[in-house]
C-alpha positions in Angstrom: 121.1 112.8 135.6 123.0 114.8 138.2 121.2 117.8 139.7 122.5 121.1 138.2 124.1 119.5 135.2 123.8 121.7 132.1 124.5 120.8 128.4 125.3 123.8 126.3 125.7 124.5 122.6 125.5 127.5 120.4 122.1 129.0 120.5 120.9 126.6 123.2 121.1 126.2 126.9 119.3 123.1 128.1 118.9 122.5 131.8 118.5 118.7 132.3 117.5 118.7 135.9 114.1 118.7 137.4 112.9 121.1 140.1 111.9 119.2 143.3 108.7 121.3 143.2 107.4 119.2 140.3 109.3 115.9 140.8 109.9 113.5 138.0 108.9 110.0 137.1 109.5 107.7 134.1 107.6 105.3 132.0 108.5 102.9 129.3 106.6 102.9 126.0 107.0 99.7 124.0 107.0 99.6 120.3 105.4 96.4 119.2 106.5 96.5 115.6 110.2 97.3 116.2 112.8 96.1 118.6 113.6 98.4 121.5 111.8 100.7 123.9 111.4 104.4 124.3 112.1 105.8 127.7 110.1 108.8 128.7 111.0 111.0 131.7 108.5 113.7 132.6 110.4 116.9 133.4 107.4 119.2 133.8 103.7 118.7 133.5 101.3 121.7 133.8 98.6 121.4 136.5 95.9 121.9 133.9 95.9 120.1 130.5 93.4 121.4 128.0 94.1 118.5 125.6 96.7 115.7 125.1 98.4 115.0 121.8 97.4 112.1 119.7 98.1 110.8 116.2 97.4 113.3 113.5 97.5 116.4 115.8 99.5 119.5 114.9 102.2 120.2 117.4 104.4 123.3 117.9 107.5 122.1 119.7 111.2 122.7 120.5 113.3 119.6 120.5 117.0 119.1 121.0 118.9 116.0 120.3 122.0 114.4 122.1 124.0 111.3 121.8 123.4 109.1 124.9 126.9 107.8 125.0 128.7 111.1 125.6 126.0 113.8 125.8 127.2 115.6 122.7 124.5 117.6 120.9 123.6 116.9 117.2 120.5 119.0 116.8 119.0 122.2 118.3 115.7 123.5 117.1 116.4 126.8 118.8 119.3 127.5 116.4 117.7 125.9 113.3 115.3 127.8 111.0 115.7 131.2 112.8 115.1 129.5 116.1 111.3 129.1 115.6 109.6 126.2 117.3 109.0 123.4 114.8 105.6 122.4 113.4 104.9 118.7 112.9 102.0 116.3 112.6 102.3 113.6 115.2 102.5 109.9 114.5 102.9 110.1 110.7 106.6 109.8 110.2 107.6 113.5 110.1 110.1 112.7 112.9 111.9 109.5 113.9 109.7 106.7 115.2 110.9 107.1 118.7 109.8 110.7 118.9 106.4 109.9 117.4 106.0 107.4 120.3 107.5 109.6 122.9 105.4 112.7 122.2 102.0 111.0 122.5 99.7 112.2 125.2 101.6 115.5 125.8 100.0 118.6 127.1 100.7 122.2 126.0 103.6 123.4 128.2 104.8 119.9 129.0 108.5 119.0 128.9 109.9 115.5 128.5 113.2 113.8 128.1 112.9 111.0 125.6 115.6 108.3 125.2 115.3 106.5 121.9 117.1 103.2 121.0 118.8 102.8 117.6 116.0 100.8 116.0 113.5 103.6 116.7 116.0 106.4 115.8 118.6 106.4 113.0 119.2 102.6 112.9 122.2 100.6 111.8 123.4 103.2 109.2 122.9 106.4 111.3 122.5 109.8 109.8 125.2 112.4 109.9 126.2 113.5 112.5 124.5 110.6 114.3 126.7 107.5 114.1 125.4 104.0 113.3 123.6 102.1 116.1 123.3 105.2 118.3 120.9 105.7 121.2 119.7 109.3 121.2 118.2 111.5 123.8 115.8 114.4 123.1 114.7 117.2 125.3 111.2 118.2 124.1 108.9 121.1 125.0 105.4 121.4 123.6 104.0 124.8 123.0 100.6 124.0 121.5 98.5 121.0 120.5 95.8 121.4 117.9 93.3 118.9 116.7 94.5 118.9 113.3 95.4 119.7 110.7 93.9 116.3 110.1 91.1 115.5 112.6 87.5 116.0 111.5 86.9 117.6 114.9 89.3 120.4 113.9 87.9 120.5 110.3 84.4 121.4 111.7 85.9 124.2 113.8 87.9 125.6 111.0 85.2 125.4 108.3 83.3 128.5 109.5 80.9 128.6 106.5 80.2 124.8 106.6 80.9 124.3 102.9 83.2 121.3 103.5 86.3 123.1 102.3 88.9 125.3 104.0 90.0 128.7 102.8 93.3 130.4 103.8 91.3 132.9 105.8 89.5 130.1 107.8 92.7 128.3 108.5 94.5 131.5 109.6 91.7 132.4 111.9 91.8 129.0 113.5 95.6 129.2 114.1 95.3 132.7 115.6 92.6 131.5 118.0 94.8 128.5 119.1 97.8 130.6 119.7 95.9 133.3 121.6 94.2 130.6 123.7 97.7 129.4 124.6 98.8 132.9 125.5 101.3 133.1 122.6 99.8 135.4 119.9 102.1 136.0 116.9 102.5 138.6 114.2 101.1 138.4 110.7 104.3 137.2 109.0 104.4 134.2 111.4 100.9 133.1 110.4 101.5 133.7 106.7 104.6 131.4 106.8 102.5 128.7 108.4 99.7 129.2 105.9 102.1 128.9 102.9 103.5 125.6 104.3 100.0 124.1 105.1 98.6 124.9 101.7 101.8 123.8 99.8 101.5 120.4 101.5 97.7 120.0 101.6 96.2 121.8 98.6 97.1 119.1 96.1 94.9 120.4 93.2 96.1 123.9 93.8 92.6 125.4 93.8 93.3 127.6 96.9 91.1 125.4 99.0 91.7 122.3 101.2 88.9 119.8 100.6 87.7 117.1 103.0 89.6 114.5 101.0 92.8 116.5 101.0 92.5 117.2 104.7 91.6 113.8 106.1 94.6 111.9 104.7 95.0 110.0 107.9 91.3 108.9 107.9 90.8 109.5 111.7 87.0 109.7 111.5 84.2 110.8 109.2 82.8 114.3 108.6 
């Protein structure tokens, strides 16, 4: 990438060069179960990392997608869904396989450029507006990494009364603490929106609580 090059789109301005202050380096992450490799370029890494992302963690991220062949942009999280960073659980298929691989071991505040081959992106058929057999490039910035919503470590922290079930109040308190710890406190409507989404997806019996069984769907460890 040439220094100073900028890719622009409505609602997004992505600067795809790296300050010499931080430098950049690349690694290749192989995917054993599928053909192709994910190329990871580290654009920025904070000096201190409180915790690195792993499978099952809840990430708050902005990510923007481009076609590798011509640099045209096909997705911008900053202009989608009112421009809020996206919430996702890492490593469980909520995003394409290449992003699940490329976002492992990221720190809050870290930025990466992730190049994904077709087999780990949208495959032979593509997905409009991504054409078939397209290599794609994502610019990713992670805002927060939380041990959950599916690790038992997080469950113990959230379950304030130790009754092995989570109330909305307990989950909201945990989210607030995580955001405040990251220096990004939010208003009540923001947390209410997240709460509604979490309980819609996790409270399968609709009793207003998230049980251990409902919570630990990825079976990371035991309570």
